[in-house]
Biopython code that builds the backbone (N, CA, C, O; Angstrom):
import numpy as np
from Bio.PDB.StructureBuilder import StructureBuilder

atoms = [
    (1, "MET", "N", (0.863, -1.599, 0.229)),
    (1, "MET", "CA", (0.072, -0.163, 0.420)),
    (1, "MET", "C", (1.117, 0.712, 0.167)),
    (1, "MET", "O", (2.229, 0.449, 0.623)),
    (2, "ASP", "N", (0.774, 2.549, -1.040)),
    (2, "ASP", "CA", (1.837, 3.064, -0.896)),
    (2, "ASP", "C", (0.976, 3.985, -0.592)),
    (2, "ASP", "O", (0.049, 4.327, -1.326)),
    (3, "ARG", "N", (1.294, 4.571, 0.810)),
    (3, "ARG", "CA", (0.633, 5.902, 1.256)),
    (3, "ARG", "C", (1.009, 7.030, 1.260)),
    (3, "ARG", "O", (0.300, 8.032, 1.351)),
    (4, "THR", "N", (2.353, 6.970, 1.144)),
    (4, "THR", "CA", (2.874, 8.303, 0.604)),
    (4, "THR", "C", (2.230, 9.291, -0.490)),
    (4, "THR", "O", (2.225, 10.479, -0.810)),
    (5, "ARG", "N", (1.813, 8.328, -0.776)),
    (5, "ARG", "CA", (0.571, 9.570, -2.748)),
    (5, "ARG", "C", (-0.407, 9.870, -2.130)),
    (5, "ARG", "O", (-0.868, 10.959, -2.471)),
    (6, "SER", "N", (-1.330, 8.981, -0.766)),
    (6, "SER", "CA", (-1.961, 8.604, -0.604)),
    (6, "SER", "C", (-3.170, 10.018, 0.502)),
    (6, "SER", "O", (-2.736, 10.219, 1.637)),
    (7, "ILE", "N", (-3.968, 10.505, 0.269)),
    (7, "ILE", "CA", (-4.541, 11.906, 1.034)),
    (7, "ILE", "C", (-5.780, 11.025, 1.138)),
    (7, "ILE", "O", (-6.800, 11.712, 1.103)),
    (8, "VAL", "N", (-6.001, 9.773, 1.249)),
    (8, "VAL", "CA", (-7.402, 9.297, 1.992)),
    (8, "VAL", "C", (-6.904, 8.653, 3.291)),
    (8, "VAL", "O", (-6.072, 7.780, 3.536)),
    (9, "ARG", "N", (-7.961, 9.627, 4.244)),
    (9, "ARG", "CA", (-7.878, 9.027, 5.586)),
    (9, "ARG", "C", (-8.096, 7.443, 6.329)),
    (9, "ARG", "O", (-9.260, 7.044, 6.342)),
    (10, "PRO", "N", (-6.847, 6.371, 7.051)),
    (10, "PRO", "CA", (-7.202, 5.664, 7.024)),
    (10, "PRO", "C", (-8.152, 4.656, 7.253)),
    (10, "PRO", "O", (-8.068, 3.453, 7.006)),
    (11, "TYR", "N", (-9.558, 5.645, 8.029)),
    (11, "TYR", "CA", (-10.914, 5.392, 8.241)),
    (11, "TYR", "C", (-11.435, 5.364, 7.152)),
    (11, "TYR", "O", (-12.208, 4.406, 7.180)),
    (12, "ALA", "N", (-11.493, 5.995, 5.898)),
    (12, "ALA", "CA", (-11.834, 5.673, 4.577)),
    (12, "ALA", "C", (-11.528, 4.399, 3.671)),
    (12, "ALA", "O", (-12.184, 4.077, 2.680)),
    (13, "TRP", "N", (-10.204, 3.598, 4.281)),
    (13, "TRP", "CA", (-9.796, 2.478, 3.509)),
    (13, "TRP", "C", (-10.544, 1.633, 4.068)),
    (13, "TRP", "O", (-10.490, 0.528, 3.527)),
    (14, "THR", "N", (-11.706, 1.762, 5.555)),
    (14, "THR", "CA", (-12.076, 0.547, 6.378)),
    (14, "THR", "C", (-13.263, 1.276, 5.909)),
    (14, "THR", "O", (-13.451, 2.089, 6.815)),
    (15, "GLY", "N", (-13.776, 1.380, 5.408)),
    (15, "GLY", "CA", (-15.383, 2.317, 5.455)),
    (15, "GLY", "C", (-16.171, 2.813, 7.117)),
    (15, "GLY", "O", (-17.316, 2.905, 7.560)),
    (16, "GLY", "N", (-14.775, 3.035, 7.617)),
    (16, "GLY", "CA", (-15.225, 3.489, 8.903)),
    (16, "GLY", "C", (-15.286, 2.473, 9.661)),
    (16, "GLY", "O", (-14.873, 2.706, 10.797)),
    (17, "ARG", "N", (-15.558, 1.673, 9.520)),
    (17, "ARG", "CA", (-15.546, 0.091, 10.307)),
    (17, "ARG", "C", (-13.787, 0.202, 11.608)),
    (17, "ARG", "O", (-12.628, 0.618, 11.612)),
    (18, "THR", "N", (-14.412, -0.239, 12.143)),
    (18, "THR", "CA", (-13.150, -0.371, 13.200)),
    (18, "THR", "C", (-13.130, -1.608, 13.662)),
    (18, "THR", "O", (-12.091, -1.914, 14.248)),
    (19, "GLU", "N", (-14.170, -2.630, 13.561)),
    (19, "GLU", "CA", (-13.772, -4.134, 13.713)),
    (19, "GLU", "C", (-13.900, -4.722, 12.598)),
    (19, "GLU", "O", (-14.339, -4.214, 11.566)),
    (20, "THR", "N", (-13.402, -6.180, 12.799)),
    (20, "THR", "CA", (-13.669, -6.991, 11.956)),
    (20, "THR", "C", (-14.517, -8.421, 12.682)),
    (20, "THR", "O", (-14.464, -8.610, 13.897)),
    (21, "ALA", "N", (-15.273, -9.350, 11.753)),
    (21, "ALA", "CA", (-15.173, -10.593, 12.393)),
    (21, "ALA", "C", (-14.313, -11.615, 13.001)),
    (21, "ALA", "O", (-14.787, -12.552, 13.643)),
    (22, "TYR", "N", (-12.745, -11.409, 12.761)),
    (22, "TYR", "CA", (-12.277, -11.675, 13.425)),
    (22, "TYR", "C", (-11.285, -11.276, 14.928)),
    (22, "TYR", "O", (-11.288, -10.097, 15.280)),
    (23, "ASP", "N", (-10.698, -12.012, 15.523)),
    (23, "ASP", "CA", (-10.082, -11.166, 16.787)),
    (23, "ASP", "C", (-8.544, -11.493, 16.364)),
    (23, "ASP", "O", (-7.951, -12.569, 16.440)),
    (24, "LEU", "N", (-8.179, -10.493, 15.990)),
    (24, "LEU", "CA", (-6.410, -10.163, 15.989)),
    (24, "LEU", "C", (-5.419, -9.934, 16.411)),
    (24, "LEU", "O", (-4.544, -9.299, 15.821)),
    (25, "PRO", "N", (-5.330, -10.438, 17.614)),
    (25, "PRO", "CA", (-4.093, -9.903, 18.186)),
    (25, "PRO", "C", (-2.993, -9.406, 17.715)),
    (25, "PRO", "O", (-2.471, -10.088, 16.832)),
    (26, "LEU", "N", (-2.313, -8.169, 18.091)),
    (26, "LEU", "CA", (-1.183, -8.383, 17.774)),
    (26, "LEU", "C", (-0.081, -9.061, 17.337)),
    (26, "LEU", "O", (0.911, -9.023, 16.609)),
    (27, "GLU", "N", (-0.652, -9.633, 18.038)),
    (27, "GLU", "CA", (0.924, -11.219, 17.929)),
    (27, "GLU", "C", (0.064, -12.166, 17.145)),
    (27, "GLU", "O", (0.679, -13.208, 17.371)),
    (28, "ALA", "N", (-0.500, -12.360, 16.713)),
    (28, "ALA", "CA", (-1.916, -13.283, 15.500)),
    (28, "ALA", "C", (-0.492, -13.026, 14.448)),
    (28, "ALA", "O", (0.062, -11.954, 14.205)),
    (29, "LEU", "N", (-0.124, -14.479, 13.915)),
    (29, "LEU", "CA", (0.416, -14.759, 12.725)),
    (29, "LEU", "C", (-0.459, -14.616, 11.207)),
    (29, "LEU", "O", (-1.579, -15.109, 11.080)),
    (30, "ILE", "N", (0.173, -13.937, 10.201)),
    (30, "ILE", "CA", (-1.141, -14.042, 8.837)),
    (30, "ILE", "C", (0.273, -14.298, 8.063)),
    (30, "ILE", "O", (1.413, -13.876, 8.258)),
    (31, "SER", "N", (-0.336, -15.224, 7.045)),
    (31, "SER", "CA", (-0.179, -15.935, 5.668)),
    (31, "SER", "C", (-0.438, -15.950, 4.781)),
    (31, "SER", "O", (-1.618, -15.600, 4.751)),
    (32, "THR", "N", (-0.004, -16.202, 3.601)),
    (32, "THR", "CA", (-0.298, -16.630, 2.476)),
    (32, "THR", "C", (0.615, -17.246, 1.793)),
    (32, "THR", "O", (1.775, -17.449, 2.152)),
    (33, "ASN", "N", (-0.068, -17.671, 0.429)),
    (33, "ASN", "CA", (0.880, -18.486, -0.340)),
    (33, "ASN", "C", (0.514, -18.300, -1.436)),
    (33, "ASN", "O", (-0.560, -17.723, -1.603)),
    (34, "ARG", "N", (1.371, -18.776, -2.661)),
    (34, "ARG", "CA", (1.335, -17.630, -3.865)),
    (34, "ARG", "C", (-0.074, -19.081, -4.314)),
    (34, "ARG", "O", (-1.052, -18.631, -4.910)),
    (35, "ALA", "N", (-0.085, -19.998, -4.140)),
    (35, "ALA", "CA", (-1.348, -20.151, -4.942)),
    (35, "ALA", "C", (-2.915, -20.166, -4.811)),
    (35, "ALA", "O", (-3.796, -20.606, -5.549)),
    (36, "THR", "N", (-2.946, -19.179, -2.948)),
    (36, "THR", "CA", (-3.898, -18.361, -2.896)),
    (36, "THR", "C", (-3.607, -17.226, -3.985)),
    (36, "THR", "O", (-4.184, -17.121, -5.067)),
    (37, "LEU", "N", (-2.789, -16.556, -3.581)),
    (37, "LEU", "CA", (-2.840, -14.978, -4.935)),
    (37, "LEU", "C", (-3.165, -15.415, -6.559)),
    (37, "LEU", "O", (-3.874, -14.852, -7.394)),
    (38, "ALA", "N", (-2.382, -16.601, -6.640)),
    (38, "ALA", "CA", (-3.375, -16.562, -8.240)),
    (38, "ALA", "C", (-4.603, -17.539, -8.457)),
    (38, "ALA", "O", (-5.269, -17.567, -9.492)),
    (39, "ARG", "N", (-4.792, -18.255, -7.457)),
    (39, "ARG", "CA", (-6.709, -18.520, -7.316)),
    (39, "ARG", "C", (-7.777, -17.295, -6.988)),
    (39, "ARG", "O", (-8.998, -17.326, -7.143)),
    (40, "ILE", "N", (-6.821, -16.024, -6.405)),
    (40, "ILE", "CA", (-8.244, -14.824, -6.260)),
    (40, "ILE", "C", (-7.670, -13.395, -6.705)),
    (40, "ILE", "O", (-8.122, -12.255, -6.594)),
    (41, "GLY", "N", (-6.168, -14.059, -7.402)),
    (41, "GLY", "CA", (-5.681, -12.712, -8.289)),
    (41, "GLY", "C", (-6.605, -11.314, -8.462)),
    (41, "GLY", "O", (-6.326, -10.149, -8.177)),
    (42, "THR", "N", (-7.555, -11.777, -8.919)),
    (42, "THR", "CA", (-8.248, -11.279, -9.889)),
    (42, "THR", "C", (-9.693, -10.637, -9.130)),
    (42, "THR", "O", (-10.558, -10.014, -9.746)),
    (43, "ARG", "N", (-9.721, -10.886, -7.947)),
    (43, "ARG", "CA", (-10.863, -10.283, -7.078)),
    (43, "ARG", "C", (-9.647, -9.031, -5.884)),
    (43, "ARG", "O", (-10.018, -8.211, -5.045)),
    (44, "MET", "N", (-8.862, -9.232, -6.124)),
    (44, "MET", "CA", (-7.765, -8.559, -5.421)),
    (44, "MET", "C", (-7.969, -7.339, -5.537)),
    (44, "MET", "O", (-8.288, -6.975, -6.669)),
    (45, "THR", "N", (-7.866, -6.247, -4.425)),
    (45, "THR", "CA", (-7.597, -4.670, -4.760)),
    (45, "THR", "C", (-5.648, -4.802, -4.810)),
    (45, "THR", "O", (-4.952, -5.785, -4.555)),
    (46, "HIS", "N", (-5.210, -3.336, -5.258)),
    (46, "HIS", "CA", (-4.134, -3.100, -4.885)),
    (46, "HIS", "C", (-3.533, -3.805, -3.843)),
    (46, "HIS", "O", (-2.618, -4.622, -3.948)),
    (47, "ASP", "N", (-4.162, -3.400, -2.725)),
    (47, "ASP", "CA", (-3.650, -2.806, -2.014)),
    (47, "ASP", "C", (-3.998, -4.285, -0.753)),
    (47, "ASP", "O", (-3.310, -4.503, 0.245)),
    (48, "HIS", "N", (-5.314, -5.164, -1.222)),
    (48, "HIS", "CA", (-4.988, -6.296, -0.949)),
    (48, "HIS", "C", (-3.892, -7.143, -1.311)),
    (48, "HIS", "O", (-3.598, -8.100, -0.595)),
    (49, "ARG", "N", (-3.135, -6.824, -2.568)),
    (49, "ARG", "CA", (-2.295, -7.777, -2.981)),
    (49, "ARG", "C", (-0.576, -7.549, -2.219)),
    (49, "ARG", "O", (0.318, -8.370, -2.012)),
    (50, "SER", "N", (-0.691, -5.606, -1.875)),
    (50, "SER", "CA", (0.522, -5.641, -1.329)),
    (50, "SER", "C", (0.588, -6.234, -0.109)),
    (50, "SER", "O", (1.745, -6.211, 0.310)),
    (51, "VAL", "N", (-0.374, -6.889, 0.822)),
    (51, "VAL", "CA", (-0.653, -7.346, 2.122)),
    (51, "VAL", "C", (-0.441, -8.796, 1.353)),
    (51, "VAL", "O", (0.602, -9.448, 1.408)),
    (52, "SER", "N", (-1.357, -9.086, 0.793)),
    (52, "SER", "CA", (-0.541, -10.547, 0.528)),
    (52, "SER", "C", (0.810, -10.988, -0.168)),
    (52, "SER", "O", (1.112, -12.176, -0.278)),
    (53, "GLU", "N", (1.554, -10.015, -0.603)),
    (53, "GLU", "CA", (2.656, -10.224, -0.970)),
    (53, "GLU", "C", (3.648, -10.101, 0.018)),
    (53, "GLU", "O", (4.715, -10.704, 0.129)),
    (54, "LEU", "N", (2.911, -8.840, 1.033)),
    (54, "LEU", "CA", (4.330, -9.235, 2.369)),
    (54, "LEU", "C", (3.733, -10.498, 3.414)),
    (54, "LEU", "O", (4.388, -10.726, 4.431)),
    (55, "CYS", "N", (2.665, -11.190, 3.182)),
    (55, "CYS", "CA", (2.471, -12.205, 3.860)),
    (55, "CYS", "C", (3.084, -13.333, 3.255)),
    (55, "CYS", "O", (3.248, -14.225, 4.087)),
    (56, "LEU", "N", (3.484, -13.628, 2.121)),
    (56, "LEU", "CA", (4.073, -14.724, 1.657)),
    (56, "LEU", "C", (4.951, -15.411, 2.814)),
    (56, "LEU", "O", (5.031, -16.623, 3.017)),
    (57, "ALA", "N", (5.556, -14.450, 3.488)),
    (57, "ALA", "CA", (6.380, -14.298, 4.217)),
    (57, "ALA", "C", (5.588, -14.323, 5.710)),
    (57, "ALA", "O", (5.024, -13.275, 6.025)),
    (58, "THR", "N", (5.503, -15.659, 6.806)),
    (58, "THR", "CA", (4.903, -15.513, 7.446)),
    (58, "THR", "C", (4.905, -13.341, 8.557)),
    (58, "THR", "O", (5.796, -12.561, 8.222)),
    (59, "ARG", "N", (4.170, -13.019, 9.328)),
    (59, "ARG", "CA", (4.010, -12.121, 9.903)),
    (59, "ARG", "C", (2.951, -11.937, 10.381)),
    (59, "ARG", "O", (1.808, -12.280, 10.077)),
    (60, "SER", "N", (3.554, -11.138, 11.480)),
    (60, "SER", "CA", (2.745, -10.216, 12.643)),
    (60, "SER", "C", (1.887, -9.453, 12.094)),
    (60, "SER", "O", (2.086, -8.954, 10.987)),
    (61, "VAL", "N", (0.285, -9.158, 13.133)),
    (61, "VAL", "CA", (-0.272, -7.888, 12.566)),
    (61, "VAL", "C", (0.780, -7.053, 13.067)),
    (61, "VAL", "O", (1.331, -6.853, 11.985)),
    (62, "ALA", "N", (1.517, -6.373, 13.945)),
    (62, "ALA", "CA", (2.001, -5.370, 13.795)),
    (62, "ALA", "C", (2.681, -5.442, 13.406)),
    (62, "ALA", "O", (3.388, -4.448, 13.571)),
    (63, "GLU", "N", (3.276, -6.471, 12.553)),
    (63, "GLU", "CA", (5.116, -6.010, 11.600)),
    (63, "GLU", "C", (3.701, -5.473, 9.982)),
    (63, "GLU", "O", (3.698, -4.333, 9.518)),
    (64, "VAL", "N", (2.815, -6.492, 9.516)),
    (64, "VAL", "CA", (1.994, -5.912, 8.753)),
    (64, "VAL", "C", (1.951, -4.351, 8.926)),
    (64, "VAL", "O", (2.904, -3.706, 8.488)),
    (65, "ALA", "N", (1.078, -3.813, 9.436)),
    (65, "ALA", "CA", (0.829, -2.602, 10.382)),
    (65, "ALA", "C", (2.121, -1.861, 10.033)),
    (65, "ALA", "O", (2.269, -1.149, 9.040)),
    (66, "ALA", "N", (2.859, -2.066, 10.789)),
    (66, "ALA", "CA", (4.218, -0.861, 10.593)),
    (66, "ALA", "C", (5.352, -1.109, 9.272)),
    (66, "ALA", "O", (6.097, -0.215, 8.870)),
    (67, "LEU", "N", (5.307, -2.582, 8.669)),
    (67, "LEU", "CA", (5.513, -2.039, 6.762)),
    (67, "LEU", "C", (4.896, -1.712, 6.234)),
    (67, "LEU", "O", (5.183, -1.729, 5.037)),
    (68, "LEU", "N", (3.785, -1.244, 6.555)),
    (68, "LEU", "CA", (3.448, -0.668, 5.248)),
    (68, "LEU", "C", (2.796, 0.520, 5.726)),
    (68, "LEU", "O", (2.259, 1.286, 4.927)),
    (69, "SER", "N", (2.797, 0.741, 6.986)),
    (69, "SER", "CA", (2.737, 1.905, 7.809)),
    (69, "SER", "C", (1.451, 2.306, 7.722)),
    (69, "SER", "O", (0.892, 3.047, 6.914)),
    (70, "LEU", "N", (0.921, 1.511, 8.991)),
    (70, "LEU", "CA", (-0.996, 1.261, 8.553)),
    (70, "LEU", "C", (-1.347, 1.743, 10.016)),
    (70, "LEU", "O", (-0.457, 1.315, 10.752)),
    (71, "PRO", "N", (-1.991, 2.236, 10.514)),
    (71, "PRO", "CA", (-2.722, 2.464, 12.179)),
    (71, "PRO", "C", (-2.902, 0.647, 12.621)),
    (71, "PRO", "O", (-3.238, -0.349, 11.980)),
    (72, "LEU", "N", (-2.638, 0.806, 13.508)),
    (72, "LEU", "CA", (-2.800, -0.763, 13.881)),
    (72, "LEU", "C", (-4.494, -1.318, 13.426)),
    (72, "LEU", "O", (-4.822, -2.198, 12.630)),
    (73, "GLY", "N", (-5.273, -0.492, 14.207)),
    (73, "GLY", "CA", (-6.830, -0.505, 13.818)),
    (73, "GLY", "C", (-7.505, -0.734, 12.597)),
    (73, "GLY", "O", (-8.530, -1.392, 12.416)),
    (74, "VAL", "N", (-6.563, 0.110, 11.484)),
    (74, "VAL", "CA", (-6.959, -0.344, 10.486)),
    (74, "VAL", "C", (-5.935, -1.545, 9.542)),
    (74, "VAL", "O", (-6.061, -1.913, 8.374)),
    (75, "ALA", "N", (-5.029, -1.897, 10.478)),
    (75, "ALA", "CA", (-4.325, -3.267, 9.821)),
    (75, "ALA", "C", (-5.267, -4.763, 10.582)),
    (75, "ALA", "O", (-5.584, -5.859, 10.119)),
    (76, "ARG", "N", (-5.405, -4.303, 11.521)),
    (76, "ARG", "CA", (-6.785, -6.103, 11.926)),
    (76, "ARG", "C", (-8.151, -5.175, 11.057)),
    (76, "ARG", "O", (-9.047, -5.904, 11.482)),
    (77, "VAL", "N", (-8.458, -4.754, 10.704)),
    (77, "VAL", "CA", (-9.516, -4.556, 9.759)),
    (77, "VAL", "C", (-9.671, -4.928, 8.416)),
    (77, "VAL", "O", (-10.557, -5.636, 7.938)),
    (78, "VAL", "N", (-8.417, -4.207, 7.665)),
    (78, "VAL", "CA", (-7.846, -5.247, 6.790)),
    (78, "VAL", "C", (-7.500, -6.679, 6.435)),
    (78, "VAL", "O", (-7.704, -7.345, 5.420)),
    (79, "LEU", "N", (-6.833, -6.976, 7.748)),
    (79, "LEU", "CA", (-6.469, -8.548, 7.855)),
    (79, "LEU", "C", (-7.593, -9.464, 8.115)),
    (79, "LEU", "O", (-7.446, -10.656, 7.846)),
    (80, "GLY", "N", (-8.963, -8.933, 8.727)),
    (80, "GLY", "CA", (-10.590, -9.414, 9.228)),
    (80, "GLY", "C", (-10.670, -9.516, 7.866)),
    (80, "GLY", "O", (-11.105, -10.626, 7.558)),
    (81, "ASP", "N", (-10.444, -8.858, 6.975)),
    (81, "ASP", "CA", (-11.862, -8.860, 6.002)),
    (81, "ASP", "C", (-10.738, -9.649, 4.319)),
    (81, "ASP", "O", (-11.170, -10.201, 3.307)),
    (82, "MET", "N", (-9.883, -9.462, 4.562)),
    (82, "MET", "CA", (-8.890, -10.456, 4.132)),
    (82, "MET", "C", (-9.075, -12.147, 4.444)),
    (82, "MET", "O", (-9.259, -12.857, 3.455)),
    (83, "ALA", "N", (-9.044, -12.585, 5.357)),
    (83, "ALA", "CA", (-9.342, -13.287, 6.763)),
    (83, "ALA", "C", (-10.178, -13.846, 5.769)),
    (83, "ALA", "O", (-9.969, -14.565, 4.792)),
    (84, "SER", "N", (-11.761, -13.028, 6.570)),
    (84, "SER", "CA", (-12.680, -13.485, 5.946)),
    (84, "SER", "C", (-12.986, -14.059, 4.303)),
    (84, "SER", "O", (-13.915, -14.836, 4.086)),
    (85, "ALA", "N", (-12.343, -13.709, 3.529)),
    (85, "ALA", "CA", (-12.174, -13.512, 1.778)),
    (85, "ALA", "C", (-11.841, -15.107, 1.769)),
    (85, "ALA", "O", (-12.407, -15.889, 1.005)),
    (86, "GLY", "N", (-10.964, -15.444, 2.609)),
    (86, "GLY", "CA", (-9.771, -16.502, 2.461)),
    (86, "GLY", "C", (-8.907, -16.130, 1.637)),
    (86, "GLY", "O", (-9.004, -16.716, 0.559)),
    (87, "MET", "N", (-7.857, -15.172, 1.726)),
    (87, "MET", "CA", (-6.932, -14.005, 1.492)),
    (87, "MET", "C", (-5.601, -14.755, 2.240)),
    (87, "MET", "O", (-4.740, -15.580, 1.934)),
    (88, "VAL", "N", (-5.843, -14.243, 2.976)),
    (88, "VAL", "CA", (-4.863, -15.024, 4.250)),
    (88, "VAL", "C", (-5.485, -15.992, 5.210)),
    (88, "VAL", "O", (-6.654, -16.334, 5.390)),
    (89, "THR", "N", (-4.664, -16.238, 5.617)),
    (89, "THR", "CA", (-4.682, -17.481, 7.080)),
    (89, "THR", "C", (-4.086, -16.627, 8.683)),
    (89, "THR", "O", (-3.052, -16.185, 9.184)),
    (90, "VAL", "N", (-5.167, -16.750, 8.904)),
    (90, "VAL", "CA", (-4.039, -16.323, 10.648)),
    (90, "VAL", "C", (-4.046, -17.441, 11.534)),
    (90, "VAL", "O", (-4.890, -18.307, 11.764)),
    (91, "HIS", "N", (-2.938, -17.220, 11.961)),
    (91, "HIS", "CA", (-2.711, -18.796, 13.164)),
    (91, "HIS", "C", (-2.838, -17.838, 14.150)),
    (91, "HIS", "O", (-2.599, -16.641, 13.992)),
    (92, "LYS", "N", (-3.241, -18.404, 15.239)),
    (92, "LYS", "CA", (-3.036, -17.929, 16.805)),
    (92, "LYS", "C", (-2.533, -18.786, 17.301)),
    (92, "LYS", "O", (-2.819, -19.983, 17.281)),
    (93, "ALA", "N", (-1.511, -18.100, 17.933)),
    (93, "ALA", "CA", (-0.288, -18.371, 18.830)),
    (93, "ALA", "C", (-1.003, -19.161, 19.945)),
    (93, "ALA", "O", (-2.077, -18.612, 20.190)),
    (94, "LYS", "N", (-0.727, -20.612, 20.959)),
    (94, "LYS", "CA", (-1.416, -21.595, 20.970)),
    (94, "LYS", "C", (-0.043, -21.466, 22.336)),
    (94, "LYS", "O", (1.139, -21.684, 22.074)),
    (95, "SER", "N", (-0.569, -21.058, 23.813)),
    (95, "SER", "CA", (0.113, -21.512, 25.522)),
    (95, "SER", "C", (0.020, -22.317, 25.384)),
    (95, "SER", "O", (-0.855, -23.070, 24.958)),
    (96, "SER", "N", (1.719, -22.414, 26.010)),
    (96, "SER", "CA", (2.066, -24.351, 26.151)),
    (96, "SER", "C", (1.219, -24.274, 27.656)),
    (96, "SER", "O", (1.255, -25.417, 28.112)),
    (97, "ALA", "N", (0.590, -23.508, 28.451)),
    (97, "ALA", "CA", (0.453, -24.094, 29.942)),
    (97, "ALA", "C", (-1.436, -23.619, 29.833)),
    (97, "ALA", "O", (-1.742, -22.828, 30.725)),
    (98, "GLY", "N", (-2.634, -24.017, 28.872)),
    (98, "GLY", "CA", (-3.428, -23.978, 28.300)),
    (98, "GLY", "C", (-3.881, -21.791, 28.658)),
    (98, "GLY", "O", (-3.413, -20.997, 27.842)),
    (99, "ASP", "N", (-4.618, -21.314, 29.692)),
    (99, "ASP", "CA", (-4.769, -19.716, 29.612)),
    (99, "ASP", "C", (-3.599, -19.179, 30.646)),
    (99, "ASP", "O", (-3.209, -18.011, 30.636)),
    (100, "GLN", "N", (-3.306, -19.766, 31.163)),
    (100, "GLN", "CA", (-2.367, -19.172, 31.692)),
    (100, "GLN", "C", (-0.869, -18.652, 31.548)),
    (100, "GLN", "O", (-0.065, -19.519, 31.206)),
    (101, "PRO", "N", (-0.406, -17.463, 31.741)),
    (101, "PRO", "CA", (0.755, -17.372, 30.782)),
    (101, "PRO", "C", (1.488, -17.693, 31.923)),
    (101, "PRO", "O", (1.226, -17.830, 33.118)),
    (102, "ASP", "N", (2.862, -17.809, 30.952)),
    (102, "ASP", "CA", (4.565, -18.450, 31.209)),
    (102, "ASP", "C", (5.085, -17.424, 32.502)),
    (102, "ASP", "O", (5.249, -16.214, 32.346)),
    (103, "LEU", "N", (5.223, -17.866, 33.300)),
    (103, "LEU", "CA", (5.246, -16.515, 34.302)),
    (103, "LEU", "C", (7.070, -16.747, 34.032)),
    (103, "LEU", "O", (7.705, -15.695, 34.116)),
    (104, "THR", "N", (7.703, -17.723, 33.797)),
    (104, "THR", "CA", (9.407, -17.895, 33.291)),
    (104, "THR", "C", (9.906, -16.837, 32.195)),
    (104, "THR", "O", (10.968, -16.229, 32.062)),
    (105, "MET", "N", (8.133, -16.878, 31.111)),
    (105, "MET", "CA", (8.840, -15.673, 30.378)),
    (105, "MET", "C", (8.342, -14.512, 30.708)),
    (105, "MET", "O", (9.029, -13.543, 30.385)),
    (106, "MET", "N", (7.343, -14.308, 31.261)),
    (106, "MET", "CA", (7.452, -12.711, 31.740)),
    (106, "MET", "C", (8.624, -12.069, 32.404)),
    (106, "MET", "O", (9.017, -10.939, 32.114)),
    (107, "GLU", "N", (9.435, -13.219, 33.753)),
    (107, "GLU", "CA", (9.845, -12.942, 34.372)),
    (107, "GLU", "C", (10.735, -12.663, 33.211)),
    (107, "GLU", "O", (10.294, -11.546, 32.939)),
    (108, "ARG", "N", (11.927, -12.930, 32.088)),
    (108, "ARG", "CA", (12.563, -12.707, 31.603)),
    (108, "ARG", "C", (12.564, -11.597, 30.836)),
    (108, "ARG", "O", (13.509, -10.846, 30.594)),
    (109, "VAL", "N", (11.058, -11.521, 30.344)),
    (109, "VAL", "CA", (10.723, -9.726, 29.264)),
    (109, "VAL", "C", (10.963, -9.063, 30.463)),
    (109, "VAL", "O", (11.985, -8.397, 30.295)),
    (110, "LEU", "N", (10.474, -8.894, 31.740)),
    (110, "LEU", "CA", (11.359, -7.519, 33.044)),
    (110, "LEU", "C", (11.758, -7.363, 33.254)),
    (110, "LEU", "O", (12.123, -6.187, 33.273)),
    (111, "ILE", "N", (12.463, -8.517, 33.865)),
    (111, "ILE", "CA", (14.509, -8.088, 33.686)),
    (111, "ILE", "C", (15.083, -7.824, 32.227)),
    (111, "ILE", "O", (16.265, -7.481, 32.245)),
    (112, "GLY", "N", (14.472, -7.913, 30.902)),
    (112, "GLY", "CA", (14.937, -7.577, 29.593)),
    (112, "GLY", "C", (14.570, -5.689, 30.192)),
    (112, "GLY", "O", (15.304, -4.701, 30.231)),
    (113, "LEU", "N", (13.526, -5.838, 30.464)),
    (113, "LEU", "CA", (12.660, -3.747, 30.520)),
    (113, "LEU", "C", (13.177, -3.284, 31.245)),
    (113, "LEU", "O", (13.094, -2.080, 30.999)),
    (114, "ARG", "N", (14.272, -3.582, 32.911)),
    (114, "ARG", "CA", (14.845, -3.012, 33.652)),
    (114, "ARG", "C", (16.036, -2.961, 33.408)),
    (114, "ARG", "O", (16.697, -2.003, 33.809)),
    (115, "ASN", "N", (16.815, -4.376, 32.414)),
    (115, "ASN", "CA", (17.942, -3.420, 31.986)),
    (115, "ASN", "C", (17.929, -2.204, 30.951)),
    (115, "ASN", "O", (18.898, -1.446, 30.971)),
    (116, "LEU", "N", (17.146, -2.029, 30.270)),
    (116, "LEU", "CA", (17.140, -1.139, 28.966)),
    (116, "LEU", "C", (17.596, 0.436, 29.939)),
    (116, "LEU", "O", (17.728, 1.509, 29.350)),
]
sb = StructureBuilder()
sb.init_structure("model")
sb.init_model(0)
sb.init_chain("A")
sb.init_seg("    ")
for serial, (resi, resn, name, xyz) in enumerate(atoms, 1):
    if name == "N":
        sb.init_residue(resn, " ", resi, " ")
    sb.init_atom(name, np.array(xyz, "f"), 0.0, 1.0, " ", f" {name:<3s}", serial, name[0])
structure = sb.get_structure()
């Protein structure tokens, strides 16, 4: 998505919507493949094609937003719409301990933050 030349506000790209059918946390991984691109290529807008080509390598929602210079809310709506249309696949991270956070990992993150 070439946003440097666009004067359209981000909310206009999503039709003013701020939500989508998919719950997309920042860390959710998004991917697509060349077969999917070939199959649905004619239905894609230029923006969808840009996202799809970026997601040939699996990326997080946050990465997609950053790499395309999109606000996170806009990226979530665009990616959710694309997932609903079968243009991308959403891979949600699974917790190894059910819904409980990994305390060891949280401690390591906290130590790392304190060391900054």
